[in-house]
C-alpha positions in Angstrom: 0.1 0.2 -0.1 1.6 3.1 -1.1 2.0 5.7 1.5 2.4 9.6 1.9 5.8 11.1 3.2 5.6 14.5 5.0 9.0 15.9 5.8 9.1 18.9 8.4 12.0 21.4 9.1 14.6 18.5 8.5 18.0 19.2 9.4 21.0 17.0 8.5 24.1 16.8 10.1 27.6 15.0 9.4 29.5 15.3 12.7 29.4 19.1 13.0 29.0 19.9 9.5 25.0 21.1 8.8 24.6 19.6 5.5 21.0 20.4 4.9 19.0 23.1 6.5 15.3 23.3 7.2 13.6 21.0 4.5 9.8 20.9 4.4 8.0 19.2 1.6 5.3 16.3 0.9 5.1 13.2 -1.3 1.8 11.9 -2.3 1.0 8.2 -2.4 1.5 6.6 -6.1 3.4 10.1 -7.2 7.0 10.1 -8.4 8.9 13.1 -7.2 12.3 14.0 -8.5 15.0 15.9 -6.8 17.4 18.1 -8.7 19.8 20.1 -8.1 23.8 21.0 -8.6 26.4 18.3 -6.8 26.9 18.7 -3.4 23.5 20.5 -2.4 22.3 17.8 -0.2 19.6 15.7 -2.9 20.9 12.3 -2.0 21.6 13.2 1.8 17.8 14.1 2.0 17.0 11.1 0.0 18.8 8.6 2.2 17.3 10.5 5.3 13.9 9.1 4.1 14.7 5.7 5.0 17.4 6.2 7.9 20.2 5.3 5.9 21.5 8.5 6.5 22.3 7.7 10.1 24.5 4.7 9.1 27.4 7.1 8.2 29.4 7.5 11.8 28.4 11.0 13.2 25.4 11.7 11.0 22.3 12.5 12.6 18.9 13.9 11.8 16.8 16.5 13.3 13.2 17.4 12.4 10.1 14.8 11.3 10.0 12.3 8.6 6.5 11.3 8.6 5.1 8.3 6.8 1.4 8.4 6.9 1.5 10.4 9.9 4.0 8.2 11.8 7.4 9.8 12.7 9.9 7.3 11.6 12.7 8.7 13.7 10.7 8.4 16.8 12.7 6.5 19.3 10.4 3.4 19.6 10.9 2.7 15.8 13.2 0.0 14.5 15.5 1.5 11.6 15.6 -1.9 10.2 11.9 -2.1 9.8 11.9 1.7 8.2 14.1 0.4 5.7 11.8 -2.3 4.8 8.9 -0.4 4.4 10.7 2.2 2.8 13.2 0.2 -0.1 16.3 1.9 -1.8 17.8 1.3 -5.0 21.5 2.8 -5.4 23.2 4.7 -8.3 25.1 1.6 -9.4 23.4 -1.9 -9.6 24.8 -3.7 -6.7 23.5 -7.3 -7.2 25.2 -9.9 -4.8 27.3 -11.4 -8.0 27.9 -14.7 -6.8 24.1 -15.5 -5.8 21.8 -16.5 -8.2 19.2 -14.3 -10.0 16.6 -15.9 -8.0 18.2 -15.7 -4.5 19.3 -12.1 -5.3 15.5 -11.0 -5.3 14.5 -13.1 -2.5 17.5 -12.4 -0.3 15.4 -9.8 1.9 12.8 -12.4 2.6 15.4 -14.9 3.6 16.7 -12.5 5.9 13.7 -11.9 7.5 13.3 -15.8 8.1 11.1 -16.7 5.0 11.9 -20.5 4.3 9.0 -21.7 2.5 10.5 -22.6 -1.2 7.1 -22.3 -2.9 6.5 -18.7 -1.4 9.9 -17.7 -2.5 9.4 -18.9 -5.9 6.0 -17.1 -6.1 7.8 -13.9 -4.7 10.5 -14.0 -7.0 8.5 -14.3 -10.0 6.2 -11.7 -9.0 8.9 -9.2 -8.2 10.8 -9.8 -11.4 7.6 -9.6 -13.4 7.0 -6.0 -11.5 10.8 -5.4 -12.6 9.8 -6.0 -16.2 12.6 -8.5 -16.2 10.9 -12.2 -15.8 11.0 -12.7 -19.7 14.3 -12.2 -19.8 15.8 -14.4 -17.1 12.9 -17.0 -16.4 15.2 -19.6 -17.8 18.3 -18.8 -16.0 17.1 -17.7 -12.3 19.8 -20.3 -11.1 22.4 -18.5 -13.0 24.4 -15.8 -10.9 23.1 -12.2 -10.8 26.3 -10.7 -11.6 26.1 -12.2 -15.5 23.4 -10.0 -16.3 23.9 -6.7 -18.3 24.2 -3.3 -16.3 20.3 -2.5 -17.0 19.0 -6.0 -16.1 21.4 -5.8 -12.8 19.5 -2.3 -12.1 16.1 -4.0 -12.6 17.4 -7.0 -10.9 17.9 -4.6 -7.7 14.4 -2.9 -8.3 12.9 -6.5 -8.2 14.7 -7.0 -4.8 13.6 -3.8 -3.5 10.0 -4.5 -4.1 10.2 -8.4 -3.4 9.8 -7.2 0.3 6.5 -5.3 -0.7 7.4 -2.0 0.3 5.2 1.1 0.5 7.8 3.7 -0.7 10.9 3.3 -3.3 13.6 5.5 -3.1 16.1 5.4 -5.9 19.4 7.5 -6.1 20.3 8.3 -9.7 19.2 4.6 -10.6 20.2 5.4 -14.3 23.5 7.1 -14.2 25.8 4.2 -14.6 23.3 3.1 -17.7 23.3 3.4 -21.5 20.3 5.3 -23.4 18.4 2.1 -24.0 18.7 0.4 -20.3 17.8 4.1 -19.1 14.5 4.1 -21.1 13.6 0.6 -19.5 14.0 2.0 -15.8 12.2 5.2 -16.8 9.3 3.0 -18.3 9.4 0.7 -15.1 9.2 3.9 -12.7 5.8 5.1 -14.3 4.8 1.2 -14.1 5.9 1.1 -10.5 3.8 4.5 -9.6 0.7 2.7 -9.7 1.6 0.8 -6.5 4.1 2.6 -4.7 5.4 6.4 -3.6 8.7 6.8 -5.4 11.2 9.8 -4.6 14.0 9.7 -7.2 17.4 11.9 -7.2 18.5 12.6 -10.9 21.1 14.9 -12.6 19.4 14.3 -15.7 16.9 17.3 -15.9 15.2 15.7 -19.1 14.3 12.6 -17.0 13.0 14.5 -13.9 10.7 16.3 -16.7 9.8 12.8 -18.0 9.2 10.6 -15.1 8.0 12.8 -12.3 4.9 14.5 -11.0 6.6 16.8 -9.0 10.0 18.3 -8.9 12.1 19.6 -5.8 14.9 21.6 -6.8 17.7 22.1 -3.8 20.8 24.4 -4.1 23.8 25.4 -2.1 23.8 29.4 -1.1 27.5 29.1 -0.5 30.7 27.2 0.0 30.6 25.6 3.3 26.8 26.5 3.6 24.0 23.8 4.1 22.1 22.8 1.3 18.2 23.9 1.1 15.4 23.1 -0.7 14.6 26.3 -3.0 11.0 25.1 -4.2 8.8 22.1 -4.9 6.1 22.4 -7.2 4.5 20.5 -10.4 7.1 19.2 -12.6 5.3 21.0 -15.5 5.3 24.2 -13.6 9.1 23.9 -12.4 10.2 23.4 -15.9 7.8 25.8 -17.5 7.4 29.0 -15.2 9.3 28.2 -11.7 8.5 30.5 -9.1 12.3 31.1 -7.9 15.0 32.7 -10.0 17.6 30.2 -9.1 15.5 27.7 -10.3 14.8 29.0 -13.4 18.7 29.9 -13.9 19.7 26.1 -13.1 17.2 24.6 -15.2 18.3 27.0 -18.1 21.7 26.1 -17.7 23.1 29.2 -16.2 24.7 26.9 -13.6 25.5 23.7 -12.1 
């Protein structure tokens, strides 16, 4: 069941360094939100804070609220591992377990959670691979290593692994940056398909990609060297790209900086 994300006055730190300041935004369910902005402005840091991956880095911490359907994922009683099961992550470079079979790659999360029923694992593997639009390409070699797939197939395998545990939200950190144009198109088509069932947040350096796949776009920027990154504006993607409210957004989209 896709869920709504509400971020309220989120501040993110690496030790004493204030990386991102005062972010407030909402992501509706069954919606794709793209984070754009120049390198170092905090896009990926904010993305990782949405499933508590940020705090895995020693000394990193978050202040503020990240609400998933009204529940604060940073509340003291909340288990970060369960948060990461509910809010899945797909990384920039495809990271399948290279020696593990395609099937075992997909169901790795379920096995970690203690599921041992082979019939159930096979059903989940097929469903997730179909969901990632990869089943037709791999159904005859499910026991071959995942590392033997092409880059685009490996990234779809990682998406299948993420959706196998049936999360409510999918976070994608530049999922196409290491892929060729044909594989990129396949991932973009898949994102459009997946938003029927998931809330999706994607970080991308590719503004054409943001324009193609997202419903709303958030522009982040740095106000100066050593300054924290900030959310400059968030709005419907069409408005951000045709008539943004802030001059900095217009300057970035028109290529004047970044």
